[in-house]
C-alpha positions in Angstrom: 18.6 100.4 -30.7 19.8 101.7 -34.1 19.1 99.8 -37.0 21.7 99.2 -39.6 20.9 98.1 -43.1 22.3 94.7 -43.6 20.1 93.5 -46.7 21.4 96.5 -48.3 25.0 95.5 -48.0 24.6 91.8 -48.7 22.4 93.0 -52.0 25.6 94.9 -52.9 27.9 91.8 -52.7 26.6 90.4 -56.1 25.5 87.3 -57.4 28.6 85.5 -56.0 26.7 85.5 -52.5 24.6 82.5 -54.1 28.0 80.0 -53.9 28.7 80.9 -50.6 27.8 77.8 -48.3 28.0 79.9 -45.0 25.3 81.5 -42.9 24.8 85.1 -44.0 22.6 87.0 -41.5 21.6 90.8 -41.8 21.3 93.2 -39.0 22.5 90.3 -36.6 22.4 90.9 -32.8 25.3 91.4 -31.4 24.3 91.2 -27.6 23.2 87.4 -28.4 27.0 86.8 -29.2 29.6 88.5 -26.6 29.8 87.3 -22.7 28.6 90.9 -21.9 25.4 90.2 -23.6 25.2 94.1 -24.5 25.4 96.3 -27.7 23.9 96.9 -31.2 23.8 95.2 -34.8 26.1 94.5 -37.1 25.3 95.3 -40.5 25.9 91.6 -41.8 27.1 88.4 -40.0 29.1 85.9 -41.9 29.5 82.3 -40.7 31.7 80.5 -42.9 31.8 77.3 -43.9 35.1 76.5 -44.0 38.3 78.1 -45.2 37.8 77.7 -48.7 34.0 79.5 -48.0 36.0 82.0 -46.1 38.4 83.2 -48.8 35.5 83.0 -51.2 33.4 85.5 -49.2 35.9 88.0 -48.6 37.2 88.1 -52.7 33.3 89.2 -52.9 33.7 92.2 -50.3 35.2 95.4 -51.4 37.8 96.9 -49.5 35.5 99.5 -48.8 33.6 97.7 -46.3 34.8 97.0 -42.9 35.7 93.3 -41.8 36.1 92.1 -38.5 36.4 88.7 -36.5 33.8 88.2 -33.4 35.5 84.9 -32.4 33.4 83.8 -29.7 32.9 87.4 -28.2 34.8 86.5 -24.7 36.4 89.7 -24.6 34.8 91.8 -26.5 32.5 95.1 -25.9 30.2 96.3 -28.6 29.0 99.7 -29.0 24.9 100.5 -28.8 25.1 102.1 -32.5 26.1 98.8 -34.1 29.0 97.7 -36.1 29.3 98.9 -39.8 30.4 96.3 -42.3 31.1 92.7 -42.2 31.6 90.6 -39.1 33.2 86.9 -39.5 32.1 84.7 -36.8 33.8 81.3 -37.2 31.9 78.3 -36.9 33.2 75.2 -34.5 32.1 73.0 -37.8 34.9 74.2 -40.0 37.0 76.1 -37.5 37.1 73.9 -34.1 39.4 70.9 -35.1 41.9 69.6 -32.5 44.2 66.9 -33.3 47.6 65.3 -32.3 49.7 66.0 -34.9 53.1 64.9 -34.1 55.0 64.3 -30.8 54.1 66.8 -28.5 51.9 69.0 -31.2 48.6 69.9 -31.3 46.7 71.5 -34.2 44.1 73.7 -32.7 41.1 75.6 -34.8 40.8 79.4 -34.2 37.0 78.9 -32.6 38.4 75.7 -30.4 37.9 76.8 -26.8 41.3 77.2 -25.0 40.2 74.5 -22.1 39.9 72.2 -24.5 43.6 72.5 -25.9 44.4 71.7 -22.2 42.5 68.8 -21.6 43.7 67.4 -24.8 47.4 68.1 -23.6 46.3 66.0 -20.2 45.1 62.9 -22.2 48.4 63.1 -23.8 50.6 63.7 -21.5 52.1 67.4 -23.1 53.0 69.9 -20.7 53.0 73.5 -20.9 48.9 73.8 -21.8 47.8 73.7 -18.2 47.4 78.0 -18.3 44.6 77.6 -21.3 42.6 75.7 -18.6 41.7 79.2 -17.1 41.3 81.3 -20.0 37.7 81.8 -21.1 37.6 82.5 -25.0 38.9 80.5 -27.9 42.5 79.7 -29.6 42.0 82.6 -32.6 41.8 85.3 -29.5 44.4 83.6 -28.0 46.7 83.9 -30.7 45.9 87.5 -31.5 46.4 88.6 -28.1 49.2 86.4 -26.8 46.6 85.1 -24.2 48.6 84.1 -21.0 47.7 83.4 -17.4 49.4 81.5 -14.3 52.9 81.3 -15.5 52.3 80.4 -19.3 51.4 82.5 -22.4 50.6 81.6 -26.1 53.9 82.9 -27.5 55.5 80.1 -25.2 53.9 77.4 -27.2 53.2 78.3 -30.8 55.2 77.0 -33.7 53.4 78.2 -36.6 49.9 80.1 -37.5 47.3 79.8 -40.5 45.4 82.6 -41.2 43.5 84.1 -44.5 43.7 87.6 -45.3 41.3 91.0 -46.2 42.0 89.6 -49.9 41.0 86.0 -49.4 44.5 84.7 -49.7 46.4 81.9 -47.3 49.3 82.6 -45.3 51.3 80.8 -42.8 53.2 82.4 -39.8 56.0 81.2 -37.6 56.3 82.3 -34.2 58.6 85.1 -34.9 56.4 86.5 -37.6 53.7 87.0 -35.0 55.5 89.4 -33.3 54.5 88.6 -30.0 54.3 91.1 -26.8 52.6 91.4 -23.4 49.0 90.9 -24.4 49.6 91.5 -28.2 50.5 90.4 -31.6 52.3 92.4 -34.4 50.9 90.5 -37.0 48.7 92.3 -39.8 45.5 93.5 -38.4 43.4 92.0 -41.3 44.7 88.5 -40.6 41.9 85.9 -39.8 43.5 83.1 -38.1 42.1 79.6 -39.0 44.1 77.3 -36.9 47.5 77.2 -35.3 50.1 74.4 -34.5 51.7 74.2 -30.9 54.4 72.2 -29.1 54.7 71.4 -25.8 56.8 68.8 -24.0 56.4 65.4 -22.2 55.0 65.7 -18.8 53.7 63.1 -15.9 49.7 63.7 -16.4 49.6 63.7 -12.7 51.7 66.8 -12.8 49.4 68.5 -15.5 46.7 67.3 -13.7 47.6 69.1 -10.5 48.6 72.4 -12.3 45.0 72.4 -13.9 43.1 72.0 -10.7 45.5 74.8 -9.1 44.1 76.9 -12.3 40.8 76.0 -11.6 40.6 76.0 -7.8 42.3 79.8 -8.7 39.6 81.0 -11.2 36.4 79.4 -9.1 37.9 81.4 -6.0 38.7 84.7 -7.0 37.1 85.2 -10.5 33.2 86.1 -11.2 33.1 83.2 -13.8 29.6 82.8 -13.9 28.7 86.6 -14.6 28.3 88.2 -17.5 31.9 89.2 -18.1 34.8 89.8 -20.5 37.4 88.6 -18.3 40.5 90.7 -17.2 39.3 94.3 -18.0 42.5 96.3 -18.4 46.2 94.8 -18.7 48.5 94.6 -16.0 50.6 97.6 -16.4 54.5 96.7 -16.1 55.6 96.6 -12.1 51.9 96.9 -11.0 48.5 94.4 -10.9 45.9 96.3 -12.2 43.4 94.6 -9.8 45.3 96.3 -7.1 45.6 99.5 -8.8 41.6 99.3 -9.2 41.1 98.6 -5.6 43.5 101.1 -3.6 41.3 104.0 -6.1 38.3 102.9 -4.7 36.7 101.1 -7.6 36.0 97.8 -6.2 32.0 97.3 -6.7 31.7 100.4 -8.5 28.5 100.9 -10.7 27.3 102.6 -13.0 24.1 101.5 -14.3 23.9 98.2 -15.0 27.8 97.9 -15.2 30.3 97.1 -11.9 33.5 96.1 -11.0 33.3 92.9 -9.9 33.5 92.8 -5.9 35.3 89.5 -6.2 37.6 90.7 -8.8 37.9 94.7 -9.6 39.5 94.1 -12.9 36.7 92.3 -14.0 33.8 94.1 -15.2 30.0 92.7 -15.0 27.1 92.9 -16.4 24.5 92.7 -13.6 21.4 92.6 -15.6 20.6 95.2 -18.8 23.7 97.2 -19.2 24.0 98.6 -22.3 27.4 99.3 -24.1 27.8 102.9 -23.0 27.1 102.0 -19.3 30.1 99.3 -19.7 32.8 101.6 -21.4 31.8 104.7 -19.4 32.5 102.6 -16.3 35.6 101.8 -17.5 36.5 105.1 -18.7 36.0 106.2 -14.9 38.0 103.5 -13.2 40.8 104.6 -15.4 40.7 108.2 -14.4 40.3 107.6 -10.9 43.1 105.0 -11.2 45.3 107.8 -12.7 44.6 110.2 -10.3 45.1 107.9 -7.5 48.4 106.4 -8.5 49.7 107.9 -11.7 49.2 105.2 -13.7 47.5 104.6 -16.9 45.4 101.5 -17.3 45.4 100.2 -20.7 42.0 98.2 -22.2 42.5 94.8 -22.7 38.6 94.4 -23.7 38.6 95.2 -27.3 35.6 98.0 -28.0 34.1 98.0 -31.2 31.2 99.5 -33.0 29.6 102.8 -33.3 28.3 105.4 -30.4 24.4 106.0 -30.2 24.0 109.7 -31.0 24.6 111.4 -27.4 26.0 108.6 -25.9 29.7 109.0 -26.7 32.1 107.8 -24.4 35.6 110.2 -24.0 38.3 108.8 -22.3 39.0 110.7 -19.3 41.7 112.8 -21.1 39.2 114.3 -23.3 39.8 112.4 -26.6 37.0 110.1 -28.3 37.7 106.8 -27.5 39.2 104.4 -30.4 
């Protein structure tokens, strides 16, 4: 594994880091963070104590240093060469709040698990949140990618989103400001979401519970939820289901090294043991190529791939371009 120099980056931030209350970890192993359990080191990981601490830290980091948010690592594929710059990992203590803030309104911190907001909505008889019960990950990622399942999407429930930009300044965005599309948000990429306000509607608890049970049963029946996986690997192309295209291309159960397209749900890529980031990404690109050859449909990654390649282990997409 390539070693980065997080101590040097930390030292370059100056004396101001002494006032930072959060945790700073040079050369942090990302294979302990991502659900794939693969990938290299983050040059410097920062776990802020709260929003003020996050803002203060960002003001110390030069614009030339890359900054990204890892969330809970549920749909993140980290390359084996590691991640240059700073990785922000929000903590449950400062960013995991979940509370009722008005009639049918819920405030959820960015690191709050999606399923928890569904559970709170059930407790208070608030409909419209059952779909979150089946989405692995946290609210911050759901806000960023307009996460959805089982007939619901994040954009249907968001009222406003609170965030901090790369310079440490606070922002409040409306639903319209987020620019939502299918598994996409048009919000500036440098924004770090800290919490969101969501709104549902009054609904009978028995109906909500039945909808959540249906979501749970679906997940347990057709998804490899107990494997090292990042959830859906590819977005559903318009008019198609990604898993059907993958299956029809003969890629169900396909393996490269320790990486496999799940035999149970072939749009889920899993680490069967000690798969590297290279093997996982190479498998994904191989599947994209075979689907394109079989159906003429170009699959788009839903998994977010970040970091640098190890020398000699670069992955090119099947069109011959280096992957982003």
